[in-house]
C-alpha positions in Angstrom: 120.8 68.6 140.8 123.2 65.8 141.5 123.3 62.9 139.1 125.3 59.7 138.8 125.0 58.6 135.2 128.4 56.8 135.1 128.8 58.6 131.7 131.8 60.8 131.1 131.1 64.3 130.2 132.0 65.2 126.6 131.8 69.0 127.1 134.7 70.6 129.0 134.2 71.4 132.6 134.8 74.9 133.9 138.1 76.1 135.3 138.4 75.9 139.1 139.7 79.3 140.3 140.8 79.5 143.9 141.7 82.4 146.2 145.3 83.1 147.2 145.4 85.8 149.9 149.1 85.0 150.8 151.9 82.6 149.7 150.6 79.9 152.1 147.1 80.0 150.6 148.6 79.9 147.1 150.7 76.8 147.8 147.8 74.9 149.3 145.3 75.9 146.6 147.7 74.7 144.0 148.4 71.5 145.9 144.7 70.7 146.4 143.6 71.0 142.8 143.1 74.6 141.6 143.3 75.1 137.9 144.0 78.8 138.5 144.5 81.2 141.5 143.9 84.9 141.9 145.9 87.2 144.1 147.2 90.7 144.4 150.3 92.7 145.0 150.0 94.7 148.2 147.9 97.8 147.9 146.6 96.9 144.4 143.5 94.7 144.9 140.3 94.8 146.9 141.6 92.9 149.8 143.9 95.4 151.6 143.3 93.5 154.8 144.9 90.3 153.4 148.6 89.8 153.6 148.8 89.7 149.8 152.2 89.4 148.0 155.4 91.3 147.8 157.0 91.3 144.3 159.5 88.6 145.4 156.7 86.5 146.9 154.7 86.9 143.7 157.6 85.7 141.5 158.1 82.7 143.7 154.4 81.9 143.9 154.0 82.3 140.1 156.9 79.9 139.5 155.4 77.3 141.8 151.9 77.6 140.2 153.2 77.5 136.6 155.4 74.5 137.4 152.2 72.7 138.3 150.3 74.0 135.2 148.2 76.4 137.3 147.4 79.9 136.0 147.8 83.1 138.0 145.5 86.1 137.7 146.4 89.3 139.5 143.8 91.7 140.8 144.1 95.4 139.9 140.5 96.0 140.5 140.4 99.1 142.8 138.6 102.1 141.6 141.3 104.5 140.2 142.1 107.7 142.0 144.7 110.3 140.8 147.2 109.3 143.4 147.0 105.6 142.4 148.3 106.1 138.8 152.2 105.8 139.3 152.0 102.7 141.4 149.5 101.1 139.1 151.7 101.7 136.1 154.6 100.1 137.9 152.4 97.1 139.0 151.2 96.5 135.5 154.7 96.5 134.1 155.9 94.1 136.8 153.0 91.7 136.3 153.7 91.4 132.6 157.4 90.9 133.2 156.8 88.3 136.0 154.5 86.3 133.7 151.0 86.7 135.2 148.4 85.1 133.1 145.9 87.9 133.4 145.0 91.1 135.2 141.6 91.5 136.8 140.3 95.1 136.4 137.1 97.0 137.0 137.9 100.6 136.1 138.0 101.6 132.4 140.9 103.9 133.3 142.8 101.0 134.8 142.1 98.9 131.7 143.6 101.6 129.5 146.7 102.0 131.7 147.3 98.2 131.7 147.0 98.0 127.9 149.5 100.9 127.6 152.0 99.6 130.2 151.5 95.8 129.7 150.1 95.1 126.2 150.8 91.4 126.5 148.8 90.9 129.7 145.3 89.4 129.2 142.5 91.3 130.8 139.6 90.0 132.9 136.8 92.3 133.9 136.0 92.1 137.7 132.6 91.6 139.1 133.1 95.2 140.5 132.3 96.4 137.0 128.7 95.1 137.5 128.4 93.5 134.1 124.9 92.1 133.8 124.1 92.0 130.1 125.5 90.8 126.8 125.8 94.4 125.6 128.1 95.3 128.5 130.1 92.1 127.9 130.6 93.0 124.2 131.7 96.5 125.2 134.5 95.1 127.4 135.4 92.6 124.7 135.9 95.4 122.2 138.0 97.2 124.8 140.4 94.2 124.9 139.0 91.9 127.6 139.2 88.1 127.1 137.0 87.3 130.1 134.2 88.9 132.1 133.4 88.1 135.7 129.6 88.5 135.8 127.7 90.5 138.3 126.6 88.3 141.3 123.0 89.4 141.0 122.4 87.5 137.8 120.2 84.4 137.7 121.3 81.3 135.9 118.7 81.7 133.1 120.1 85.2 132.5 123.7 83.8 132.4 122.6 81.3 129.7 121.0 84.1 127.7 124.1 86.2 127.9 126.3 83.3 126.9 124.2 82.6 123.8 124.6 86.3 122.6 128.4 86.5 122.9 131.3 85.5 120.6 132.8 82.2 121.6 136.2 83.6 122.4 134.9 85.8 125.3 135.0 83.8 128.5 132.5 84.1 131.3 133.4 83.6 135.0 131.1 83.5 138.0 131.4 82.9 141.8 130.5 79.5 143.0 131.4 79.7 146.8 132.1 82.1 149.6 131.1 85.4 151.1 128.5 87.6 149.4 127.9 91.3 149.7 124.8 93.2 150.5 125.6 95.8 147.9 125.2 95.5 144.1 128.4 93.7 142.9 130.2 94.9 146.0 130.0 98.5 144.9 129.4 99.7 148.4 129.7 103.2 150.0 128.5 102.2 153.5 132.0 101.6 154.9 133.4 104.9 153.6 130.4 106.8 155.0 130.6 105.3 158.5 134.3 104.7 159.0 136.2 106.5 156.3 137.5 103.1 155.0 136.6 102.9 151.3 135.5 99.4 150.1 136.3 100.3 146.5 139.9 100.9 147.6 140.0 97.5 149.3 139.5 98.7 152.9 136.0 97.6 153.7 135.1 97.6 157.4 132.1 95.3 156.7 129.5 97.5 158.4 126.9 95.3 156.8 127.8 92.7 159.4 127.1 95.0 162.4 124.0 95.2 164.5 122.1 98.5 164.3 120.0 100.6 166.6 117.6 103.6 165.9 117.6 106.7 167.9 114.1 107.8 169.1 113.6 111.3 170.4 110.4 111.9 172.4 110.3 115.5 173.8 113.6 115.9 175.5 114.3 112.2 176.1 116.5 110.2 173.8 116.3 106.4 173.6 117.9 103.7 171.5 116.1 100.6 170.3 117.5 97.7 168.3 116.6 97.2 164.6 115.2 93.6 164.6 114.2 91.5 161.6 112.7 89.0 164.1 113.4 87.8 167.5 116.5 85.9 166.6 118.8 88.9 165.9 119.5 92.4 164.5 121.9 91.6 161.7 119.6 92.8 158.9 122.3 93.4 156.3 124.4 90.3 157.0 124.3 88.2 153.8 124.7 84.4 153.8 127.6 82.6 152.1 127.3 81.1 148.6 127.6 77.4 148.1 126.8 75.9 144.7 128.6 72.5 144.9 125.3 70.6 144.3 124.6 72.7 141.1 127.9 72.4 139.2 126.3 70.7 136.3 123.9 73.6 135.9 126.7 76.1 135.9 128.7 74.1 133.4 125.7 73.7 131.1 125.2 77.5 131.2 128.5 78.0 129.4 130.6 79.4 132.2 134.4 79.0 131.6 135.5 79.6 135.2 134.0 79.0 138.7 135.5 81.3 141.3 135.9 80.6 145.1 135.8 83.7 147.2 138.1 83.9 150.2 141.4 85.8 149.9 140.9 87.1 153.4 140.6 83.6 154.8 143.2 81.0 155.7 145.2 78.6 153.7 143.2 75.8 155.3 140.0 77.3 153.9 141.6 77.6 150.5 142.8 74.0 150.6 139.6 72.4 151.9 137.2 74.3 149.6 139.4 73.8 146.6 139.7 70.1 147.4 135.9 69.7 147.6 135.1 71.5 144.4 138.0 69.7 142.6 136.5 66.3 143.6 133.0 67.4 142.5 134.2 68.7 139.1 136.3 65.6 138.5 133.2 63.5 139.2 131.2 65.7 136.8 133.8 65.2 134.1 134.4 61.5 134.6 131.0 60.2 135.7 128.6 62.8 134.4 127.7 63.9 137.9 128.3 63.7 141.6 126.8 60.7 143.4 124.6 61.5 146.4 127.1 59.8 148.8 130.0 61.9 147.5 127.9 65.1 147.5 127.0 64.6 151.2 130.7 64.0 152.1 131.8 67.1 150.2 129.1 69.3 151.8 130.2 68.1 155.2 133.8 69.1 154.3 132.6 72.6 153.3 130.5 72.9 156.5 133.7 72.3 158.5 135.3 75.5 157.2 134.7 79.1 158.4 131.4 80.2 156.8 128.0 81.8 157.3 124.8 79.8 156.6 124.9 78.6 153.0 122.7 79.9 150.2 122.5 79.8 146.4 122.5 83.6 146.0 120.6 84.9 143.1 121.2 82.0 140.7 117.8 80.4 141.2 115.8 83.4 142.4 114.4 86.6 140.9 116.5 89.5 142.2 113.3 91.5 142.7 111.7 88.8 144.8 111.2 90.5 148.3 110.5 87.1 149.9 113.8 85.4 149.3 115.9 85.1 152.5 119.1 86.9 151.4 120.4 87.6 154.8 121.2 85.7 158.0 120.0 88.0 160.8 120.6 85.4 163.5 124.3 84.7 162.6 126.7 87.7 162.8 129.8 85.6 162.9 131.1 82.4 161.3 130.1 78.8 161.7 133.0 76.3 161.9 133.4 72.8 163.2 136.9 71.8 162.1 140.3 73.1 163.3 143.5 73.2 161.2 146.2 71.9 163.5 149.2 71.6 161.1 150.8 71.4 157.7 153.1 68.6 156.8 156.6 70.0 156.2 158.2 66.6 155.3 158.6 62.9 156.2 161.6 60.7 156.5 162.7 57.2 157.4 165.4 56.2 159.9 168.4 54.0 159.2 166.3 50.8 159.7 163.6 52.0 157.4 161.1 51.4 160.1 161.6 54.6 162.1 159.5 56.9 160.0 158.6 60.3 161.3 156.4 63.2 160.1 157.5 66.8 160.5 154.5 69.1 161.1 154.4 72.9 161.0 151.9 73.6 163.8 148.9 75.9 163.4 146.7 75.1 166.5 147.3 72.9 169.6 147.3 69.2 169.3 148.7 66.5 171.6 149.8 63.0 172.2 147.1 60.4 171.9 144.8 62.3 169.5 143.7 60.9 166.2 143.6 63.5 163.5 142.2 63.8 160.0 144.9 63.8 157.3 144.1 65.5 154.0 146.6 64.5 151.3 146.9 66.5 148.0 145.9 64.4 145.0 144.2 61.6 146.9 140.7 60.9 145.8 137.8 61.8 148.0 135.5 58.8 148.4 132.2 58.6 150.2 133.6 55.7 152.3 137.0 57.4 152.9 137.0 61.2 152.5 140.3 61.5 154.3 142.9 59.4 156.2 143.2 59.2 159.9 146.6 59.4 161.7 147.4 58.9 165.4 149.6 61.4 167.2 152.3 59.2 168.7 155.7 59.9 170.1 155.4 63.6 169.7 158.7 65.5 169.8 159.9 69.1 169.4 162.5 70.2 166.9 165.4 69.2 169.3 164.0 65.7 169.6 162.7 66.1 173.1 159.4 64.4 173.9 156.4 66.7 174.4 152.9 66.0 175.5 151.4 68.8 173.4 152.3 71.1 170.5 151.7 74.6 171.8 153.4 77.2 169.6 152.0 78.2 166.2 154.4 77.8 163.3 156.8 75.7 165.4 157.9 72.4 163.9 157.2 69.2 165.7 157.6 65.5 164.7 155.5 62.4 165.3 156.0 58.8 164.7 154.4 57.1 161.7 153.2 53.5 161.6 155.5 51.3 159.3 152.6 50.6 156.9 151.5 54.2 156.5 151.4 55.2 152.8 153.6 58.1 151.8 152.5 61.6 153.1 153.7 64.5 150.9 154.5 68.0 152.0 151.5 70.3 152.2 149.2 67.6 153.5 147.1 69.0 156.2 146.3 67.7 159.7 142.8 68.6 161.0 140.8 68.1 164.2 137.3 67.3 163.1 134.5 69.0 165.0 131.6 66.6 164.1 128.5 68.5 163.0 128.8 71.7 165.0 128.0 73.8 162.0 124.9 71.9 161.1 124.1 69.0 158.8 125.6 68.9 155.3 122.2 69.4 153.7 121.6 70.7 150.2 121.9 74.6 150.4 118.9 75.5 148.2 117.6 78.4 150.1 117.0 81.4 148.4 126.7 89.9 148.2 132.2 89.8 149.5 134.0 91.2 146.4 137.0 90.0 144.4 
């Protein structure tokens, strides 16, 4: 529950762990306040569909993150098969040499290989390991793990009980936001059975998001009929998305060391906006003892503008065995989204007079002369009365300096004029077209499974 006690918190707040599915997402998650990021070399984690990182990109991203005091955790959490061993050994050695802060593993064989090849690399146990008890946590601790990412199916009371029964040097991590999976801890065989794409090797085709029909044979006649939960749709396996921003104090009080945002398959814009929202909420929890109702409403509106399914609190405040809890969103096969990422600030400069100030923007989606866009600036506080700046698109020009009415080509650089009194705008600020309340009101997501 949100509070505003105006009393600084004496206990430490959890680490904010953000997704980095590619170098762009890493840079923006770092800029907008992540304490740590998680990522993967290509063909090593459970997001084979993400761009992920080449060795050179990982070195560069690691240097950027570490320069800002941000930790980097690398996912090696696929289920091990015989043909995977040589590449895994090489990856473990590389990650230790490159300076990764930890490896995320799920398979006991992977853990042993990493300890053998990279003994200096800290080990985090993935949610894929389905750890749901203090006994299992202690097993992994004895095996060398310093952190366990708990199974998503645990309730908050169970997390508290587990924390009380563990040594203090074993950290606990849990998901706080993003896609959930219909299968227990993401250990799903549905994709492999239907498409040949193994979710446990990072190639999930997400058949839980599909509509289904049942074949009915009557004598020699075959018919198909849809499987419907109700009249609104047929997406009976389609889970909602997790959003726990209003419950951060509860998570911190349960003894969690790290709060994880899901989303390595999503854009840098998603990583930036969600990280920014949770950073503001955690800072308010630390400095004021809670998030004011006004700030909470603003932050939930920010989250509602990103790509998401209807929000839910998952299993945190419900009994996993309760058949009445609405775990799926049968009427919503796709994503809700109201805001559009139109560009990333590449730089700003002043002319000879000091008044001719221009902003260089790396375009992502169309925008044009005369619009007024939201400006999200890394490090600027999010306030209920001013959650972002606004900036007019004026004197838009292409890279050659020629005037243009509209920016049309993704990744192209365009420039626009800044007002003389506009405060500094650093690189990696984001320009956004706000979509109002298309994705619904920013209400408290208290209704009651994505992998790492």
